[in-house]
C-alpha positions in Angstrom: 41.5 -88.5 12.0 44.7 -86.7 11.2 44.8 -83.4 9.3 47.7 -82.2 7.3 48.9 -78.6 7.3 50.7 -77.7 4.0 52.7 -74.7 2.9 50.4 -72.1 1.1 53.3 -70.8 -0.9 57.1 -71.3 -1.5 59.3 -69.6 0.9 61.4 -69.9 4.1 60.0 -70.7 7.6 61.0 -67.8 9.9 58.9 -68.4 12.9 57.2 -71.3 14.6 54.5 -70.6 17.2 53.7 -74.1 18.3 55.4 -77.4 19.0 54.2 -81.0 19.1 51.7 -81.7 21.7 50.2 -78.2 21.7 46.4 -78.0 21.7 45.1 -75.6 19.1 41.9 -74.1 17.9 40.9 -73.5 14.3 42.7 -70.3 13.1 45.5 -70.5 15.7 48.7 -68.9 14.2 51.1 -71.9 13.5 54.0 -70.3 11.8 55.3 -67.5 9.5 56.7 -68.2 6.0 58.7 -65.4 4.3 58.8 -65.1 0.5 60.3 -62.1 -1.3 60.6 -60.2 2.0 56.9 -60.5 2.7 55.6 -62.7 5.6 52.7 -64.9 5.4 51.0 -66.3 8.5 49.9 -70.0 8.4 46.8 -70.6 10.5 45.4 -73.9 11.9 42.8 -75.4 9.7 41.0 -77.1 12.6 40.8 -77.8 16.4 43.1 -80.4 17.7 46.6 -81.3 18.9 49.8 -80.7 16.9 50.9 -84.4 16.4 54.1 -83.8 14.3 56.1 -80.8 13.0 57.7 -81.7 9.8 59.5 -78.6 9.1 61.6 -76.2 11.4 62.8 -72.6 11.3 65.1 -72.0 8.5 63.7 -74.7 6.2 62.7 -73.9 2.7 59.2 -75.1 1.7 57.4 -75.3 -1.7 53.7 -74.8 -2.3 51.8 -77.8 -0.9 54.8 -79.2 1.2 53.6 -80.9 4.4 54.7 -78.8 7.3 52.7 -80.3 10.3 50.0 -82.7 11.2 47.0 -82.2 13.6 45.2 -85.1 15.4 
């Protein structure tokens, strides 16, 4: 079963803490999104392995954009 990780708010990805193939546990820090000079940490919603990173550092995202998948 694949779980999608989506952006919780619009902003710019300023840091990625994982890459495809990385094993993660629920609440592992995945990335940081900056919006209006405030940083928001995105956490893993479940245990698994990062299957695919859709976005990279510097990409702009909108609320709900797909940013990664976990298998």
